[in-house]
C-alpha positions in Angstrom: 43.3 -44.1 -36.4 42.5 -46.6 -33.9 43.1 -44.6 -31.0 40.1 -42.5 -31.0 37.7 -45.3 -32.3 38.9 -47.5 -29.5 38.3 -44.4 -27.1 34.8 -44.2 -28.6 33.9 -47.9 -28.4 35.2 -48.2 -24.8 33.0 -45.2 -24.0 30.0 -46.6 -25.7 30.6 -50.1 -23.6 31.0 -47.9 -20.3 27.8 -46.1 -21.1 25.9 -49.4 -21.8 27.6 -50.8 -18.6 26.1 -47.6 -16.6 22.6 -47.8 -18.2 22.7 -51.5 -17.3 23.3 -50.9 -13.8 20.6 -48.0 -13.4 18.3 -50.1 -15.0 19.2 -53.3 -12.6 18.9 -50.7 -9.4 15.6 -49.3 -10.7 13.9 -52.6 -10.6 14.7 -52.7 -7.3 13.8 -49.2 -6.5 10.5 -49.4 -7.9 9.9 -52.4 -5.9 10.3 -50.3 -3.0 8.8 -47.2 -3.7 6.0 -46.0 -1.1 2.4 -45.1 -2.3 2.7 -41.8 -3.7 0.5 -38.9 -1.3 0.6 -35.4 -1.8 -0.1 -32.7 0.5 2.6 -32.0 3.1 0.2 -30.0 5.6 -3.2 -31.0 7.3 -6.0 -29.1 6.5 -9.6 -28.8 7.7 -12.8 -28.3 5.4 -14.5 -25.1 7.1 -17.1 -24.3 3.9 -18.7 -26.1 1.0 -20.9 -25.4 -1.7 -21.8 -28.9 -3.4 -18.5 -30.2 -4.8 -16.7 -27.1 -4.1 -15.0 -26.7 -0.6 -13.0 -24.2 1.2 -10.2 -26.0 3.4 -8.0 -24.2 6.3 -4.4 -25.4 6.4 -3.1 -26.0 10.0 0.6 -25.2 10.7 2.6 -26.3 13.5 2.0 -22.9 15.0 -0.9 -20.4 15.5 -1.2 -17.9 12.8 -0.3 -14.5 13.7 -1.7 -12.6 10.6 -4.7 -10.8 11.3 -6.2 -11.3 7.8 -6.5 -14.8 6.4 -5.1 -15.5 2.7 -7.4 -17.3 0.6 -5.6 -19.3 -2.2 -7.5 -19.5 -5.7 -6.2 -21.9 -8.1 -6.8 -22.8 -11.6 -9.7 -25.3 -12.5 -7.6 -27.4 -15.1 -5.3 -28.8 -12.2 -5.6 -29.8 -8.8 -4.7 -27.1 -5.9 -2.1 -29.2 -4.1 0.7 -28.2 -6.2 1.0 -25.4 -3.8 1.5 -28.2 -1.0 2.7 -30.8 -3.2 5.4 -32.5 -0.4 7.2 -31.4 2.9 10.1 -29.7 0.9 8.3 -28.5 -2.1 5.5 -26.4 -0.3 4.6 -23.1 -0.6 1.8 -23.3 1.7 4.1 -24.9 4.4 6.4 -21.6 4.0 3.5 -19.2 4.4 2.3 -21.2 7.7 6.1 -20.9 9.1 6.0 -17.3 8.5 2.7 -16.7 10.5 0.2 -16.4 7.7 -3.2 -17.8 8.0 -3.8 -20.0 4.5 -7.2 -21.1 3.2 -7.3 -23.0 -0.1 -10.4 -23.2 -2.5 -11.0 -26.8 -4.1 -13.0 -26.5 -7.1 -13.8 -30.7 -7.0 -14.3 -32.6 -10.2 -17.3 -31.6 -12.5 -19.5 -34.1 -13.7 -22.5 -33.9 -16.5 -24.4 -32.5 -13.7 -22.4 -29.3 -14.0 -22.1 -29.0 -17.6 -24.2 -25.6 -17.3 -22.1 -23.9 -14.6 -20.9 -20.5 -15.7 -18.1 -18.0 -14.9 -20.6 -16.3 -12.6 -21.3 -19.7 -10.6 -17.2 -20.1 -10.1 -16.7 -16.4 -9.5 -19.5 -15.1 -7.5 -20.8 -18.2 -6.3 -17.8 -20.3 -5.3 -14.9 -18.0 -4.9 -17.6 -15.4 -3.3 -19.0 -17.7 -1.3 -15.5 -18.6 0.0 -14.7 -15.0 0.6 -17.9 -14.2 2.4 -17.3 -16.8 4.6 -13.8 -16.1 5.5 -15.0 -12.6 6.2 -18.1 -13.6 8.5 -15.8 -16.2 10.4 -13.1 -13.6 11.3 -15.3 -10.5 11.6 -13.6 -8.6 8.8 -14.7 -6.3 5.8 -11.9 -7.7 3.6 -9.6 -10.6 3.2 -6.7 -11.2 1.4 -6.6 -13.3 -2.1 -3.8 -14.8 -3.6 -4.8 -16.0 -7.6 -2.7 -18.5 -9.3 -2.8 -18.8 -12.9 -6.4 -19.0 -14.1 -7.6 -18.7 -10.3 -5.5 -15.4 -10.9 -7.8 -14.3 -13.7 -11.0 -15.1 -11.6 -9.5 -12.9 -8.4 -8.9 -10.2 -10.6 -12.6 -10.3 -11.9 -13.8 -10.4 -8.3 -11.6 -7.7 -7.0 -12.7 -5.8 -9.5 -16.4 -6.6 -9.0 -16.1 -6.2 -5.3 -13.2 -4.4 -4.2 -14.6 -3.5 -0.6 -14.1 -7.2 0.1 -10.6 -7.8 -1.1 -8.0 -6.0 1.1 -4.7 -7.0 -0.8 -4.4 -9.2 -4.1 -1.7 -11.3 -5.0 -1.6 -12.6 -8.8 0.8 -15.3 -9.5 1.8 -16.4 -13.1 -1.7 -14.8 -14.3 -2.4 -14.2 -17.7 -3.9 -10.6 -18.5 -3.1 -9.9 -22.1 -4.1 -12.9 -23.8 -2.6 -12.1 -27.4 1.0 -11.3 -26.9 2.9 -12.8 -29.6 4.5 -15.5 -27.4 1.4 -17.1 -26.4 1.2 -20.0 -27.9 -1.7 -21.3 -26.0 -3.8 -18.4 -27.1 -2.6 -18.7 -30.9 -4.1 -22.1 -30.9 -7.4 -20.9 -29.7 -7.9 -18.1 -32.3 -9.5 -20.7 -34.8 -11.5 -22.7 -32.5 -15.2 -23.0 -33.1 -16.0 -23.0 -29.6 -19.5 -23.3 -29.8 -19.2 -26.2 -31.8 -16.5 -27.4 -29.4 -18.5 -27.5 -26.4 -21.9 -28.1 -28.2 -20.5 -31.2 -29.1 -18.4 -32.7 -26.0 -20.3 -31.1 -23.1 -18.0 -31.1 -20.3 -14.3 -30.6 -21.9 -12.4 -34.0 -21.1 -9.3 -33.8 -18.8 -7.3 -35.8 -21.1 -7.9 -33.9 -23.9 -6.8 -30.6 -22.2 -3.5 -32.0 -20.7 -2.6 -33.4 -24.6 -2.9 -29.9 -25.5 -0.8 -28.6 -22.6 1.8 -31.4 -23.2 2.1 -30.6 -27.2 3.2 -27.1 -26.4 6.4 -28.8 -25.5 6.4 -31.9 -27.1 10.2 -33.1 -26.8 10.4 -31.8 -23.3 7.2 -33.5 -22.2 6.8 -36.6 -23.9 10.4 -38.0 -24.5 12.7 -36.1 -22.7 11.9 -36.1 -19.2 11.1 -39.8 -19.3 14.5 -40.7 -21.1 16.2 -38.5 -17.7 14.1 -40.7 -15.6 17.0 -43.3 -16.1 19.5 -41.4 -14.3 17.4 -40.8 -10.7 16.1 -45.0 -11.2 18.6 -45.7 -8.1 17.5 -43.1 -5.9 14.1 -44.0 -4.3 13.5 -40.3 -3.0 14.1 -38.5 -6.4 11.8 -41.4 -8.0 9.0 -41.0 -6.0 9.3 -37.0 -6.3 8.7 -37.8 -10.2 6.1 -39.9 -9.7 4.3 -37.5 -7.3 4.7 -34.6 -10.0 3.3 -37.3 -12.7 0.2 -37.8 -10.5 -0.6 -34.3 -9.9 0.2 -33.5 -14.0 -2.5 -36.1 -14.9 -4.9 -35.8 -11.9 -6.7 -33.1 -14.0 -10.6 -32.4 -13.7 -12.8 -32.1 -16.5 -13.8 -28.8 -17.2 -17.7 -27.7 -16.8 -18.7 -26.6 -20.9 -20.6 -23.4 -20.0 -17.8 -21.7 -18.0 -15.0 -23.2 -20.4 -17.0 -21.8 -23.3 -17.3 -18.3 -21.7 -13.8 -17.9 -20.5 -12.3 -19.0 -24.0 -14.5 -16.6 -25.6 -14.0 -13.8 -23.2 -10.7 -14.0 -22.4 -8.4 -16.2 -25.0 -10.5 -14.7 -27.9 -11.9 -11.6 -27.0 -9.2 -10.5 -24.7 -11.1 -8.9 -22.2 -8.9 -7.7 -19.7 -7.6 -5.5 -22.4 -10.1 -5.0 -24.9 -13.2 -5.0 -22.3 -16.2 -7.4 -22.9 -15.8 -9.4 -19.9 -19.1 -9.9 -18.3 -19.8 -11.8 -15.2 -23.5 -12.7 -14.8 -24.9 -9.0 -15.7 -21.7 -6.9 -14.7 -18.8 -6.2 -16.8 -15.3 -6.2 -15.4 -13.1 -3.2 -15.2 -9.9 -3.7 -14.1 -9.6 0.1 -13.3 -11.7 -0.5 -10.1 -9.2 -2.7 -8.6 -7.4 0.1 -5.9 -6.2 -2.3 -3.4 -2.4 -3.0 -3.1 -1.4 -5.3 -5.9 1.5 -8.0 -5.9 2.0 -9.3 -9.4 4.5 -12.4 -9.4 5.6 -14.2 -12.5 7.6 -16.6 -13.8 10.6 -15.7 -16.6 10.5 -18.7 -18.2 6.9 -19.2 -18.1 5.4 -21.1 -21.6 2.1 -21.2 -20.5 1.8 -17.4 -19.4 4.4 -15.3 -20.9 6.1 -12.6 -18.9 4.8 -10.0 -20.9 1.2 -11.7 -20.3 1.1 -11.0 -16.6 3.1 -7.7 -16.9 0.1 -6.0 -18.8 -1.5 -5.8 -15.3 0.2 -2.7 -14.3 -1.4 -0.6 -17.2 -4.7 -1.5 -16.2 -5.7 -1.4 -13.1 -6.4 1.6 -11.0 -4.1 0.9 -7.6 -1.4 3.3 -6.6 0.5 0.7 -4.6 1.7 -1.9 -7.6 4.5 -4.3 -7.0 5.9 -6.4 -9.6 8.3 -9.3 -9.2 9.8 -12.1 -11.4 11.5 -15.3 -10.4 13.7 -17.5 -12.6 11.9 -20.8 -13.4 8.8 -22.1 -15.4 5.4 -22.1 -14.8 5.5 -25.1 -12.2 9.3 -24.1 -11.0 7.4 -21.1 -9.0 5.7 -23.3 -6.7 8.4 -26.5 -6.6 11.8 -25.1 -7.2 14.1 -25.3 -4.2 14.7 -21.5 -4.8 10.9 -20.8 -4.5 10.4 -22.6 -1.3 12.3 -19.5 0.4 11.7 -16.4 -2.4 8.3 -17.0 -3.0 7.0 -17.1 1.0 9.3 -14.4 1.8 8.1 -11.9 -1.0 4.4 -12.8 -0.3 4.8 -12.5 3.8 7.0 -9.4 3.7 4.5 -7.6 1.3 1.5 -8.6 3.1 3.3 -7.9 6.4 4.0 -4.4 5.4 0.0 -4.0 4.5 -1.4 -5.8 7.7 -3.3 -3.7 10.2 -0.9 -3.5 13.2 
């Protein structure tokens, strides 16, 4: 009887000692942690409309691609997730393969932006960036990469202006918002969104973050911080952890009117599937998307379930449709070690096959 108990006691003592050593090392690690910065790649502002800016990434070599690639990210987080750090940068991988990469930065809305609409974001801002690139490069159409909500915007823009988009790439983009496993969409069905926005005006970033975190409360509230103890003696690992935390909580408020329209037409109305998405005075019909489409999604995505993204195939009018899934979650598709090679390789190869020679 004493043997197993003694072993267990010894094991607990060893674990307690290991924890004590980790915490002691962590004090020294945190004392020496550098300022947490993001963005591995230099970039230049080339166009601006109010708070919204268009940046061109500057790689180590001159781009060989003849058609620029514009990245449209979601409104709810900052777009530097695609260029988080030197060893976690989809942008860096694309530049290394010769792509000419731009990103639209939506900025931080304030009370003066309360009445910005989806038309402002899709026609004025995204459309303005597209038109700037068309003029600057002397092209009729450019390549567009839409990510998450930015992918939904890109689908709308491509359907409304198919002559201005040469190739369309969507990544972790929701299309069917009413799949059974879409918890976020299920939450929105009972919300009185008019009362919500009329009361709050702009939607606070902290409220949005709270909703996202509670989708996986154990993993995102407790488990990751418990796991932090295991890396406290590794300065780089701690800096990587803090950089990701900074991105998670660096969230802009949401312009109230655009938020109202997006929830009503996309989450509640499931407009891509059922119809009824209206941008300004024009209804969006995905069947008008006839340019080549590459649809990339993550197999373990809890925010945009794979079935939600796969629905795109049956809705567009393109005869050149490619669908690719990658192991990982909504964020892992940008920052995992495997993604650093596979995602830029896939995007570049797909575009290269459809580029002017």
